[in-house]
Every structure is written in structure tokens, then in C-alpha cells.
C-alpha positions, 0 to 999 in steps of 0.5 A, a space after each residue: 911834118 914836111 909841108 910843100 908849098 906848090 905854086 903853078 907858074 907860067 903864061 898861058 893862052 888857049 887861043 893857038 893863033 895868039 900863042 903862035 902869033 901874039 905871044 911872039 910880038 915883042 912887049 905883047 905879054 910882057 907884063 903878063 910874063 911878069 906876073 907869071 914869073 912872080 913867086 907866090 906871095 900867098 904861099 910864102 905868107 903861109 909859110 911864114 906863119 907855120 910853126 918852126 917844128 914843121 919842115 917848109 919847102 917852096 916849089 913852082 911848077 910851070 908845066 906838068 909834063 916837065 914835072 918828073 917827080 913830086 916833092 916829098 912831103 907829108 901834105 901839099 898846099 897848092 896855090 894857082 891862078 884860074 887859067 892853070 886851075 885844072 893843071 893844079 887839080 890835076 898835080 893835086 890829084 897825083 899827090 893824093 893818088 901817092 897818098 899825100 893830102 892836099 889843100 887848096 886855096 886862093 881866089 879861084 878856090 874861094 870862088 869855086 869851092 865845091 869844084 875845088 874840093 873834088 880834087 883836095 882833100 881841104 879847101 881853104 876859102 878866103 883869107 888863109 891866114 884866119 885858117 892855116 894853123 887849124 889846117 896844120 893842126 888838123 893835118 898833123 893828126 890826120 883829120 883835114 876838114 873839107 873846108 875852112 873858112 874862118 870867121 872875122 876878118 884878118 887884120 893886116 896888122 897881124 901879117 906874118 913875114 913872108 918866107 923870102 928866104 925859101 926863094 933863089 932870088 936870081 930866079 926873079 926879076 922882082 918880089 912882091 910885097 903887099 901894103 894892103 888888101 881890098 880896093 874902094 872901087 868895085 870894078 865888075 870884072 875885077 878878080 882880086 883880093 875884093 873876092 877874099 876880103 870885103 874891107 879896104 884895109 891897110 898894112 901898117 907901114 912899119 911892117 911894110 918896111 921890115 918885109 923890105 928889109 927881108 928882101 934885101 937880106 937876100 937880094 942887095 938892091 932888089 925890084 919890088 912889086 907891091 902887090 895891091 889892087 890900088 896902092 894909092 887909094 888912101 892919099 894920107 897913108 900914101 904919103 906915109 908909105 912913100 916917105 918911108 920907102 925913101 928913107 929905107 933907100 936901096 930899093 926900085 919899086 912897081 905898083 898898081 894905082 889909079 888916076 887920082 895918084 896924078 892929082 898930087 904933085 908932092 906925091 908924085 915927086 916923093 914917089 919918084 925919089 923913093 925909087 918908084 919906076 913904074 905905076 899900072 893904071 887900068 884905063 880900061 877904055 878911051 871911050 865914055 860908053 866903054 867906061 860906063 858902069 864898069 865900076 859899079 859903085 859910083 861910075 868912078 872911072 867913067 867920070 875920070 875920062 877927060 883927065 886921062 890925057 893929063 894924067 899920063 904926062 903929070 906922071 911921067 914928068 916925075 920920071 915914073 913910067 906909065 903902064 896904061 892898061 885897056 880891056 877890050 870888048 867892054 859891053 859899051 865898046 864896039 869895032 872902033 875901040 881898036 883905033 880909039 885905043 891906038 890913037 889914045 897911046 900915039 897921042 899920050 905916049 905911055 912908056 908901057 901899054 897893056 891890052 886884054 880881053 874882058 875876061 868873066 873870072 869865076 864869082 865876079 859880078 861880070 861872070 854872074 852877069 854874063 852867065 845869066 844872060 847866056 853869054 858865056 861860050 864855055 862855062 867853067 872853061 878856066 883855062 880861057 881865063 888868060 886875059 887873051 882869050 875870048 870866052 863871051 859873046 860881046 855885045 856890039 861885036 862879034 867873037 871873031 872881031 875881038 879876037 882879030 882886033 886884039 891881035 891886029 892892035 897888038 901887031 900895031 902897039 908892040 911894033 918896034 917903031 911904036 914901042 921906040 916912039 913911046 919910050 922916046 916920049 917918055 924920055 921927053 916928058 921926063 926931060 920936060 918935067 925936070 926943066 920945069 922943076 928947075 925953072 920953078 927952083 930958080 925963080 925967085 919968090 914974088 
């Protein structure tokens, strides 16, 4: 069979003002653009477990209007973020109209399988590795089932090698590797791999290194993004992974973690030495009320607020930039949160900052709670799940105040002056850190 792996890509914003104004601000969606430009690791992984007798091709579609002709294939596997789901459905419909069967999977399809089934011959629910070979066998015989859910839990020690060789590396500023799946925390708004697997699980370090080496075969000195929800939640494994990356060498990397990474100075030093350039940390809110209840198990994030300021400095002293992420519109926050975020950023000077609005993604506890309370403005309007569009009624401000607050705060945070100040602050913290490390090495033991 000829199998086309097709990923929807590109940046989306439904609000025309954000498109015309907000998205032109320097850095406003820098992280969003990076994510949108990443290849689909899920499709590359499925390609990696596809038997060699099949011919596999990889494609990205940023805009349906620019797609003159569909890839020639006998089966199309479509992957999409929620914001592009309706475009993915339209693309799948086009394939089917030309007689090509389609299969859709991933987070969005797993969350709303009945909806996805209206536009695809088959829907893969949950982790695709569990059922992909069955999908291929059924497709080859013309007997695709409507649903593929699989049984049990996929073990990452069996993870196939992604087909990085299908990519043109010059098109990307970074490629992705997954070192784990799931997260020990359960944030109410989180639409990530916890929707695919209930269990937090780790990929063996030697397999991670094998994937890095596969990337290095097509890209001499790559930039790798670890596609994890929380790379350093397991501290014992964290040091093993970082040491292995350092020994491998020749790679710069970025990942997501939580504030607890700052507790281990030795780990931070090892990360810097191993090529870690930046970490993204979800601070979510600079207020106690905003953080209350967003981590649904132990209210863990609320208890970390008092450490927020020192965390950024500790990390950046090791030459690792912090991308501090905030979610606007949390139930505990009112209109004062916009000034509070700006004050925090000005005082703490993280290298990068990311602001988004609270986004109720399908199947998350947040979406279910807001839907039950009648607070979703447009149920099923997935095109508004961009992280920049408001699709709910905030608890302590109006929709208009949240929309305006996002854009106005973006103006202030991403002005050239504010951006330069953060860059300078990071460099100063790094210099101070190096000076302290030199002083420590030169001070004789007592």
C-alpha cells in the first residue's frame, strides 16, 4: 500500500483582531509558531512501525486553500491539533471523495471519536502504537473497522524508531523526541498525553539516545525539543537522561518541566553542560487565588507560588533560559492579573514569557466543568481552541475584558524595550552564576 501521513500545521487565531494586531507583535506567538512548525512525531512514529512492504510518505498542510492536489496514496492517515480539526475533517472528506480511505487519530480524535468518525473511515482512540498494525492489516484487505481502541497500555520500551528520514530537516528549526508519556500532575485545563494514557511512563534512556542519533544522521548539529509533558518529574531518571545526553554530545535541546527542577543544583549544572538551552515552565498565575485548584490532585501548583521568583534565577544562573508561561482567565483571577503578570515578569526577568487564555479543550476536566455550568460560549467550536481566543465566560471578568487584557498585556510584554530588558536580565543572571561558580571552585576547603 501507499500510505500518506498527513499533518495539519500552521498558526491559528479565530479572533480577527488577534490576527491583525496581536500576532504581529514580536514574540507574541513565537512559541506557538515553533509548535506549529514541528513535524508530527506521532505520524513519524507510526511510520516507523509500518512494515517495509508499504510505501510511506509524509506531508504537512498549513492551508487547505493552498493544496492543489492530494498526495497519491491508498490510505491517508491524518493528524491534527484541535484548532485545525475542522480543516482536517475537510481534508479527510476530500480524500474519501476521491476513493481513498482515511484514518484519524490523536488527542482530538480520542476526545471526540463520534465526531471524528463522521469524516473518516476509521478512528484510532488512545495510543496509536497499540493498534496501527491492525489498522494496516484491515486497510490492506479493504475491511477497516470504524474504531480502533486497543487493549492494555503501550510500553515505551517497545517504542518504534520514528522515520526522521522522511523529513527535510532544513524546513525545521527543531525536531522532536519523546522521553516519557503522561504526567504525575493533573492540571484541570491540560490537553496533553494524559488524555491518551492514564499512566505516567518513561522511555528507556538508551532508546532516547538512539532517536537522537537518528536525528543527527540527517542533521549534523540538531536542535531537539523533548515532546514531554514534564521531562524532569522523575528526578532520579532525570539525571540519568541528562548525563546520557551530555555523553552523546552535539545536540542543543529544549523541554518542558515544572518548578521542582530548580531544587537540584547538580541537575541544573548537568543540563547546562549537556546542551539544554531553554525550559518551558507553566507558572500559570502569579496569584494564590488563580492557582487554587488548577492542579486537581494535591493543589501542588498553589503550594509552589512562594518559590516562583527564586526558581527563575536559579535556573538562569546555569545559562538555561526560562520560558515563563501564564494562563489568563483562571477562575480565581480578576482584571488585576494582567498587571500582576507584568510586574512578575519585570521583577524576575525570565528570558521568554508566554501568555495564553484559558482554553477548554474537549474531554478535559475544564471543558466538562464549564460545559455543565453553561459557561462555554460556543460548544464544539474547536477553531477557537487556539490558546488566544476566548470561548468561555470568565468567573471574575467579562469576555471583553479578557480579550482586551490579553492584547494589551501582549503589547507591553512583547515591546522591543521589554524584550531587550529580559534578554539583558538573563545574561546578567548567567554572568552572576558563573562568577559564583568560579568563586566556589577557588575557595579553599575549610
